[in-house]
Each structure stands twice: as C-alpha cells, then as structure tokens.
C-alpha positions in Angstrom: 18.8 6.9 3.9 15.1 6.2 3.8 13.1 9.3 4.5 9.5 9.6 5.6 6.9 11.2 3.3 7.0 14.3 5.6 10.6 14.9 4.6 9.6 15.7 1.0 9.2 19.3 2.1 10.1 20.8 -1.3 7.7 18.8 -3.4 4.4 20.1 -4.9 2.1 17.6 -3.2 -1.2 17.2 -5.0 -3.9 15.0 -3.5 -5.4 13.5 -6.6 -2.3 12.4 -8.6 -3.2 8.8 -8.2 -6.2 9.1 -10.4 -4.1 10.8 -13.0 -1.3 8.3 -12.9 -3.4 5.2 -13.1 -4.0 6.0 -16.8 -0.4 5.1 -17.5 -1.0 1.4 -16.8 -1.7 -0.6 -20.0 -5.0 -2.5 -20.0 -5.7 -6.0 -21.3 -7.1 -4.6 -24.5 -3.7 -3.1 -25.3 -2.4 -6.4 -26.7 0.6 -6.5 -29.0 -1.4 -7.3 -32.1 -3.8 -4.4 -31.6 -0.9 -2.1 -30.8 0.8 -3.1 -34.0 -2.3 -2.6 -36.0 -2.9 0.8 -34.4 0.7 1.8 -35.1 0.3 1.0 -38.8 -2.6 3.4 -39.0 -1.5 6.2 -36.8 2.3 6.1 -36.4 4.2 6.9 -39.6 7.9 7.4 -39.4 7.4 11.0 -38.5 7.0 10.1 -34.8 3.4 11.3 -34.4 3.3 9.0 -31.3 6.9 8.8 -30.2 6.3 7.4 -26.7 4.1 4.3 -27.3 4.4 1.8 -24.4 5.2 -1.8 -25.3 4.0 -4.9 -23.5 5.5 -8.5 -23.7 3.7 -10.9 -26.0 3.6 -13.8 -23.5 1.6 -12.1 -20.8 -1.4 -14.4 -20.0 -4.9 -13.1 -19.9 -5.8 -12.2 -16.3 -9.1 -13.4 -14.7 -11.7 -10.7 -14.2 -11.7 -11.0 -10.4 -8.4 -12.3 -9.1 -7.9 -12.7 -5.4 -5.6 -10.4 -3.5 -2.6 -12.8 -3.6 -2.9 -13.4 -7.3 -3.1 -9.6 -8.0 0.1 -9.0 -5.9 2.0 -11.7 -7.7 0.9 -10.7 -11.1 1.7 -7.0 -10.4 5.2 -8.0 -9.4 5.5 -10.1 -12.6 4.2 -7.3 -14.7 6.8 -4.9 -13.2 9.4 -7.3 -14.5 7.9 -7.7 -17.9 6.8 -4.3 -18.9 9.1 -1.9 -20.7 9.1 1.3 -22.6 10.3 1.7 -26.1 13.4 3.8 -25.7 14.4 3.7 -29.4 15.6 7.1 -30.5 13.2 9.2 -32.4 14.0 12.5 -34.0 12.7 15.5 -32.0 9.8 17.7 -33.3 11.0 21.1 -34.4 8.6 24.0 -34.8 9.2 27.7 -35.5 7.5 30.6 -33.8 7.5 34.4 -33.3 6.5 36.6 -30.4 6.4 40.3 -29.6 8.5 41.6 -26.7 9.2 45.2 -25.8 8.1 46.4 -29.3 10.3 43.9 -31.1 9.3 40.7 -33.0 11.6 37.8 -32.0 11.8 34.6 -33.9 12.6 31.3 -32.1 12.8 27.6 -32.6 11.2 25.0 -30.3 12.8 21.5 -30.2 10.6 18.9 -28.4 11.8 15.4 -27.8 13.8 13.0 -25.7 17.5 12.4 -25.3 18.9 9.0 -24.5 20.6 8.1 -21.2 23.1 5.3 -22.1 25.2 3.0 -20.2 28.9 2.4 -21.0 28.4 0.0 -23.9 26.0 2.4 -25.6 22.8 0.6 -24.8 19.9 3.1 -24.0 18.6 2.7 -20.4 16.3 5.7 -20.4 15.2 8.8 -22.3 14.6 12.2 -20.8 12.0 14.6 -22.2 12.8 18.2 -22.9 11.6 21.3 -24.7 14.4 23.7 -25.9 13.8 27.2 -27.0 16.5 28.9 -29.0 16.4 32.4 -30.4 17.0 32.4 -34.2 20.0 34.1 -35.7 22.3 34.1 -32.6 25.9 33.2 -32.2 25.9 30.2 -30.0 29.4 30.8 -28.8 28.2 33.9 -26.9 24.5 33.0 -26.4 23.7 32.0 -22.8 22.1 28.6 -22.3 19.9 27.9 -19.3 19.0 24.4 -18.1 15.9 24.6 -15.9 13.8 22.1 -14.0 11.3 21.8 -11.1 11.7 19.3 -8.3 9.5 17.1 -6.1 11.1 14.8 -6.3 8.5 13.5 -8.6 7.4 16.7 -10.4 7.7 17.6 -14.0 9.0 21.0 -15.0 5.7 22.3 -16.3 5.6 25.0 -13.5 8.8 26.9 -14.5 8.1 26.2 -18.1 4.6 27.6 -18.3 4.7 29.9 -15.4 8.1 31.6 -15.4 10.6 31.0 -18.2 9.0 29.9 -21.5 7.6 32.2 -24.2 4.0 31.3 -23.1 2.5 31.3 -19.6 -0.7 30.1 -18.0 -3.3 32.8 -17.4 -4.1 33.2 -13.7 -5.6 36.0 -11.7 -3.1 38.8 -11.2 -2.3 37.6 -7.7 -1.8 34.0 -8.9 -5.2 32.7 -7.7 -7.1 30.2 -9.8 -9.3 31.5 -12.7 -12.4 29.9 -14.0 -12.1 27.2 -16.6 -11.4 26.8 -19.5 -7.8 27.7 -19.0 -5.6 29.4 -21.6 -2.2 30.7 -22.4 -0.8 34.1 -23.2 2.5 35.4 -24.4 4.9 35.7 -21.5 6.4 39.2 -21.3 8.8 38.0 -18.6 10.2 35.0 -20.6 13.9 34.6 -20.3 14.2 33.8 -24.0 15.3 37.3 -25.0 18.3 36.9 -22.7 19.1 33.2 -22.8 18.2 30.0 -24.7 16.2 27.7 -22.5 16.1 23.9 -22.0 13.3 22.7 -19.9 14.0 19.1 -18.6 11.6 16.6 -17.0 13.0 14.2 -14.3 12.8 10.5 -14.8 9.3 9.1 -14.6 7.8 12.5 -14.9 6.5 14.2 -18.1 7.4 11.9 -20.9 10.8 10.9 -19.3 11.0 7.1 -18.9 13.5 4.4 -18.2 13.4 1.2 -20.3 12.1 -1.0 -17.5 10.7 -0.8 -14.0 13.9 -2.1 -12.6 16.0 0.5 -14.4 13.6 3.2 -13.2 14.8 2.5 -9.7 18.3 3.4 -10.7 17.3 7.0 -11.3 14.9 7.5 -8.4 17.3 8.7 -5.8 19.5 11.7 -5.0 22.6 10.3 -6.7 20.9 8.6 -9.7 18.9 11.7 -10.4 21.9 14.0 -10.4 23.8 11.7 -12.6 21.0 11.4 -15.1 20.6 15.2 -15.4 24.4 15.5 -15.7 24.5 13.1 -18.6 21.5 14.8 -20.2 23.4 18.2 -20.1 26.6 16.6 -21.5 24.8 15.0 -24.4 22.7 18.2 -25.1 25.9 20.2 -25.3 27.4 17.7 -27.7 24.4 17.2 -30.0 23.5 20.8 -30.3 27.1 22.2 -30.4 26.8 24.3 -27.2 30.1 23.5 -25.5 31.2 27.1 -26.0 28.1 28.8 -24.7 27.9 30.5 -21.3 26.0 28.0 -19.1 23.4 28.5 -16.4 21.3 26.3 -14.1 17.9 27.2 -12.6 16.2 24.9 -10.2 13.1 25.3 -8.1 12.3 23.5 -4.9 13.8 20.0 -5.0 15.2 21.3 -8.3 17.6 23.3 -6.1 18.7 20.1 -4.4 19.4 18.8 -7.9 21.0 22.0 -9.2 23.5 22.1 -6.3 24.3 18.4 -6.8 24.7 18.9 -10.6 27.0 21.8 -10.2 29.3 19.7 -8.0 29.0 16.6 -10.1 29.7 18.3 -13.4 32.6 20.3 -12.0 34.4 17.0 -11.8 33.5 16.2 -15.4 34.8 19.3 -17.0 31.6 21.3 -17.2 31.4 24.6 -15.4 28.5 27.0 -15.0 28.6 30.8 -15.1 25.6 31.0 -12.7 23.2 28.9 -10.6 19.8 30.2 -9.6 18.2 28.5 -6.6 14.5 29.3 -6.4 12.6 28.3 -3.2 15.7 26.5 -1.9 15.8 23.0 -0.5 19.5 22.2 -0.5 20.0 21.0 3.2 17.0 19.0 4.5 18.1 19.4 8.1 16.6 22.9 7.8 13.3 21.5 6.6 12.5 18.3 8.4 11.0 18.9 11.8 11.1 15.9 14.3 11.8 15.1 17.9 15.5 15.2 17.4 15.8 18.3 15.2 14.6 21.7 16.4 16.3 23.6 13.6 13.3 23.9 11.3 11.0 25.1 14.1 12.9 28.4 14.6 13.6 28.8 10.9 9.8 28.6 10.2 8.9 31.4 12.6 9.7 34.3 10.2 7.5 32.8 7.5 4.7 32.1 10.0 4.9 35.8 11.0 4.6 37.0 7.4 1.6 34.9 6.7 -0.1 35.9 9.9 0.4 39.5 8.9 -1.1 38.9 5.5 -4.2 37.6 7.1 -4.4 40.4 9.7 -3.6 38.2 12.6 -1.0 40.5 14.2 -1.3 43.3 16.6 -1.2 46.9 15.2 2.3 47.5 16.6 3.7 44.7 14.6 1.6 45.2 11.5 2.4 48.8 10.8 6.0 48.2 9.6 6.4 44.6 8.5 10.0 45.1 7.2 11.0 46.1 10.7 8.9 43.4 12.3 10.4 40.7 10.0 13.9 41.6 11.0 12.9 41.6 14.7 11.3 38.2 14.4 14.4 36.8 12.6 16.7 38.0 15.4 14.4 36.6 18.1 13.9 33.2 16.5 17.6 32.7 15.9 18.5 33.8 19.5 15.9 33.7 22.3 13.7 31.1 20.7 16.5 28.8 19.5 18.1 28.9 22.9 14.8 28.0 24.6 14.3 25.1 22.4 17.8 23.9 23.0 17.1 23.7 26.7 14.4 21.1 26.1 12.7 19.8 29.3 15.2 21.8 31.4 13.6 25.1 30.5 12.1 26.9 33.6 8.4 27.4 33.8 8.9 31.2 33.7 11.0 31.0 30.5 8.5 28.6 29.0 5.7 31.1 29.7 7.6 34.0 28.1 8.4 32.0 24.9 4.8 30.9 24.6 3.5 34.4 25.0 6.1 35.9 22.5 5.5 33.2 20.0 1.7 33.7 20.2 2.3 37.4 19.6 4.5 36.8 16.5 2.4 34.0 15.0 -1.2 35.1 15.7 -2.0 31.7 17.3 -3.6 31.1 20.7 -1.1 30.6 23.5 -2.8 27.3 24.5 -2.1 25.9 21.0 1.6 26.7 21.4 1.8 25.4 24.9 0.0 22.1 23.9 2.7 21.7 21.1 5.6 22.2 23.5 6.5 25.5 21.9 7.1 23.8 18.6 4.7 24.7 15.8 4.9 22.7 12.5 3.4 23.5 9.2 0.2 21.4 9.4 -0.6 22.9 12.9 -0.1 26.4 11.8 -2.1 26.2 8.5 -5.0 24.7 10.4 -5.0 26.9 13.5 -4.3 30.3 12.0 -7.8 30.8 10.5 -9.7 28.2 12.5 -12.3 30.8 13.6 -13.1 31.3 9.9 -13.1 27.5 9.2 -10.3 28.1 6.7 -6.9 26.4 6.0 -4.0 28.4 4.9 -1.8 27.3 2.1 1.6 25.6 2.5 3.2 26.4 -0.9 1.7 29.9 -0.6 0.3 31.0 2.8 -1.9 33.7 1.1 -4.2 30.9 -0.4 -7.0 29.7 1.8 -9.8 27.2 1.5 -12.3 25.3 3.7 -11.1 21.8 4.7 -12.4 19.3 2.2 -12.3 16.6 4.9 -9.7 14.4 3.2 -7.5 11.9 5.1 -4.2 13.5 4.1 -2.6 16.9 4.3 -4.5 19.4 2.1 -2.9 22.4 0.6 -5.2 25.0 -1.0 -2.4 26.3 -3.2 -1.8 23.0 -4.9 -5.5 22.5 -5.5 -5.8 25.9 -7.2 -2.8 25.7 -9.6 -2.8 22.1 -10.8 -5.8 22.2 -13.2 -4.8 25.4 -15.1 -1.2 24.2 -15.6 -2.2 20.6 -16.5 -4.9 21.5 -19.0 -3.0 24.4 -20.7 0.3 22.5 -21.0 -1.3 19.4 -22.5 -3.0 21.5 -25.1 0.1 23.6 -25.8 2.2 20.4 -26.4 -0.1 19.1 -29.0 -1.3 22.2 -30.8 1.7 24.5 -30.8 4.7 22.2 -30.3 3.1 19.5 -32.4 4.2 16.8 -30.0 1.5 14.2 -29.9 1.4 11.1 -27.7 -1.3 8.9 -26.2 0.8 8.3 -23.1 -0.2 10.7 -20.3 2.1 13.5 -19.5 3.0 12.9 -15.8 2.8 16.2 -14.1 3.5 14.2 -11.0 4.8 10.6 -10.5 4.3 10.2 -6.8 2.4 6.9 -7.1 5.4 5.4 -9.0 6.5 2.7 -6.6 10.1 3.9 -6.7 9.1 7.4 -5.5 7.8 5.8 -2.3 11.3 4.5 -1.7 13.3 7.4 -3.0 17.0 6.7 -2.3 18.2 9.6 -0.1 21.7 8.3 0.5 23.6 6.8 3.4 21.9 7.2 6.8 25.3 7.7 8.4 25.6 11.0 6.6 22.5 12.4 8.4 19.9 14.5 6.6 20.1 14.6 2.8 22.1 17.6 1.5 23.8 18.7 -1.6 25.3 21.8 0.1 28.7 20.1 -0.2 28.3 19.8 -3.9 27.4 23.4 -4.2 30.4 24.4 -2.0 32.7 22.2 -4.1 31.5 23.8 -7.3 32.0 27.3 -6.0 35.5 26.6 -4.8 36.6 24.8 -8.0 35.1 27.5 -10.2 35.6 30.9 -8.3 33.8 32.7 -11.2 30.5 30.8 -10.7 27.9 33.0 -9.0 24.7 31.9 -7.1 21.4 33.6 -6.8 19.0 32.6 -4.1 15.3 33.5 -4.7 13.0 33.4 -1.7 9.2 33.9 -1.3 8.1 35.4 2.1 4.9 33.3 2.2 6.5 29.9 1.3 6.1 27.3 4.1 7.6 24.4 2.0 11.0 26.0 1.8 11.1 28.9 4.2 13.4 31.9 3.4 15.2 31.7 6.8 16.1 28.1 6.1 17.7 29.0 2.8 19.7 31.8 4.4 20.8 29.4 7.2 22.1 26.9 4.6 24.0 29.6 2.6 25.5 31.0 5.8 26.8 27.5 6.8 28.7 26.6 3.6 32.0 27.3 5.3 33.1 29.7 2.5 35.6 32.6 2.8 34.7 36.1 2.0 35.9 36.0 -1.7 33.5 33.2 -2.4 30.6 34.6 -0.3 30.7 37.6 -2.6 29.5 35.4 -5.3 26.2 34.8 -3.5 23.3 37.2 -3.9 19.6 37.1 -2.8 16.3 38.2 -4.2 13.1 38.2 -2.1 9.5 38.3 -3.1 6.1 39.0 -1.6 4.9 35.7 -2.9 5.0 32.0 -2.0 6.9 28.9 -3.3 6.1 29.7 -6.9 7.0 33.4 -6.8 6.1 33.9 -10.5 2.4 33.1 -10.3 2.0 36.7 -8.9 2.2 39.1 -11.9 4.1 41.9 -10.1 6.6 39.4 -8.5 7.1 37.7 -11.8 8.1 41.1 -13.3 10.6 41.5 -10.5 11.9 37.9 -10.9 12.7 38.6 -14.6 14.6 41.8 -13.7 16.5 39.9 -11.0 17.5 37.2 -13.4 18.6 39.6 -16.0 20.7 41.5 -13.5 22.2 38.3 -12.2 23.1 37.0 -15.7 24.7 40.3 -16.6 26.8 40.1 -13.5 27.8 36.5 -14.3 28.9 37.4 -17.8 31.1 40.4 -16.8 34.7 39.8 -17.6 
C-alpha cells in the first residue's frame, strides 16, 4: 500500500533535512585513487573510519553543466553503481563511569555495526548500534533493552540522548531550546542502572547502510524493516551471549509500529520478550490518518486539542479550573456525541450541526466559523495555525506547548522540530567522536527522508487497509501470556494522540487475562515526553515499575 506523506503521522518531520543529507553524496573529487591514498594515511586497521563509502572505478567524468535529461539518466546509473563497503569491522569499545544516587557505576560502551546477511552468508547491509552494559553483572539475570525511534526515517538519537543513555542533551527544564553551543550532562534518569541498553538505528539512518541502492529498497518498508531489526536482535543475542537475559523492547513513534511488529515476528522465531514499551504509539494508522473516508482520527484528536487549548489559556473558566475532569468529559463527548454526528455525514440536521459546531468551539478554543468551514472536522494543520492566530503564532505538532511565528515556508512547519534538532544533532555528533571514539567522515543521518526509498516506503498490501502491526502485537501477547505492554502517552502530542493509542489497545480483541498485561502511563508533555525534566523523572519511575512487574515470578 502506497501511503501519502500525510500518513507519516508518527515521524519527526524536519524541514531542512535535505541540506543535511546531500552531504552523503560522493563528489567527483572522491575518485578511487584519491580515496585509496587517503585511506593509507588515515585508516589503519583499527577502524578509525569504518564507514568509508566506495565508488566504482569506471564512472566517467561528468560535464560541469549537464542538461536535465543527462542528469536524470546519470543519477539512475549512479544509483546502480554506488555501493557501501559492508565489510565487517570490529566495534569500538570504550569504558566509562558515572555517578547515580550516590554510587559510582562502571559501564562499557560498544559502538559499531552488525551485518544483516542473506541465506548464503553474504552481507547485504549493516545496522549501526551503541550498546551500554553495566560492568560486573550476571548476564543470565541482567535485563537487556533494545530501543529505537521511528519515522520511518529517523535515527534513534532522540531516545539515546534524551531518555535512556548515560548522557543526555541539556535543554531548558521544560524541554525548550537553549542557546548554542549545546552540551551534554550525566543523565540521572538513564535506564542503565536497571537494564543494559542497545540503541539501534534503522536502515539508511545513522550509520546503518545497505550495500547498494537496490538492496536499500528491500529494507524500506514495514515488512523489511521489521525483519531487519529481528535479524539484528537475533545476531546480537548470539554474538554477545545474551540468549538467557530477560528481554525488553522500547519503541517511540513509528518505533512502536516496529516494536509491535518485531514482537509478533520474533515470537514465531523462538524469541520472546518480557516486556514491550510503546512510547507515543502509532501501531494502527487508521487512528492517525484523517481523510474523506476516515472520520476516526477526527474524534480521537479532540481530547489532545482540548489539552493544548487549555495550556494556551484558550478555554473558558468553567473548563479550565479542573482539567482532569474536563479531559474525561471531552473524551466521553468525542467518542459518543461527536463520533455519532460525524457518522451521519451530510444527513446531519442543521440543528445538530449547529450544536456540534458550538460544542467543538467550546472545547477547542477555535472560532465557530472555522469549525463550520471545515465541516466539523479539524485536522492538525488547521488547529495549529488557527489556535493562536490572533498572536500570529503556530502551535507545535510534536508538542503543542511549543509556539513560533510562521517562517513562511511552503510546507508544514512544526516549532517543536525546529527547536530540538540542532541541540541533538550537534551534541550527539560530538559525543560519538570524543567519548565513544567512533570516527567517520560519513554524515550521521539523523533523518533520511530524502532517501528515494523513503518517498516510496512499502506499507503493505492495499487490500489490508491502513498499515497496522496491531495484529503482530496481539499475536505476541497471546503466544506469550507472560509478556506485558506499557503504553506511554503525552497529553500535548498531536502526532500520536493519546486517545488514538487507547482506541488501538481497546480494539485488540483480547480477553480479560491478556488485558491485565496492558498498563498505561500519561505525561504532561508532548511526543517526546522526556525532554521535560519533571516528566522524564516520572518516565524513569514508570519504566522501573514496569520492568519489576515484568520480572516477577
């Protein structure tokens, strides 16, 4: 199923990724002879530059100003010729210490790439990872958590440097952008004191690469992505002797799509998980993609719209004085009166239409004429532009608390994305080279949205409807009745609204014994709940409590 760009509701869209990604294309000056000479000077066997890109030797010199037809043909030919060196290189191992709760903990960081092989043993791709293991632990009882972000097309730098790793990016206490230069600090909420952590980057993000452009396409789809991560996990368990460890998955955004799929896929390959954490959930895209034939997302968005309107003081005093009560009221109304009204379509009476418009205006803080003009259906771009229109501000999509004037660009603009990309990109690149000692001239792809394959992400068979891995999650839960699931939700998240996550979990068709294995944690934050210091503290406590529950015998 080919999906529109609007369907990528879980991804962290950044408007200036193209400029970043164009650096990944070799220039004419990067000829084989020069590359070989450079390698002899700078690349001893110790893998100081493990990811050097290789070009074919028979590529002709291109004219300085080719016409459009020539450029297109040559670009196609270049796609066929170019390849990445996927020869195995030993990972970089470094040793560190950090202080946590009055104790000094020693840990080992392993940074490198694991091969993804086909049946005959030939390497088709390599996936980049950073693993943190606490020293002196019994691996048979030590939990191991595989974690990743989503997109699709996003590296896992966000969870790595914002939530789970031993270091985190320094932001303002509420998660807003600080002034440059950006820096790191020890992370008091790291999961490392409770679990070893493996941060994994999806194919074509970070330093994960397939051998050729053609092979890259194999991994850029719902099925290929799940299988690649499944193989990575199997190989990591084998190479690092972790088959006996308690196993956990933690995915964020599209990473939850992946985590649910992996749980189902690996359940059929003999690998079970003790727990799966779904942060900012995007498991069933029917709950996220609004269009003319799908009203479901419209009424699932309303509770989040309401919370953001309250944050910006757009609600009447009777609603604002007790937001917990108001939130429950809005959830009931949107799932009942509002959903029924939308279901009537053009058959709704003028009187009922007027009542819905007035009530929606009351709950959303938008002008009635805006709601009427949009046929009672408010999508995310409309809400973020209209809510603070009188102040000439746009509200954030990933986090509705963020605001910014409109920069006047020709695409959807999210103030949240613009605020968090520079600190994470700068701090992580420096951390890789100076603390993890992983040095590469190839750019670390925080995003890979301009990769041709991502524009044609393979979502599956159109006959199956909207993309969903809810079936894989259900299958894993039934096949492993001990596996527990924790759903983490931010109240100000418009990319993956909390009501949409609840709807998905309530429609897994599970009996009461299995439903008892599902728990929820909510946050006064957006999509990335951990960028807010107070909510990050709560997230750590929730994860610890969840893991303890999963490990009870």
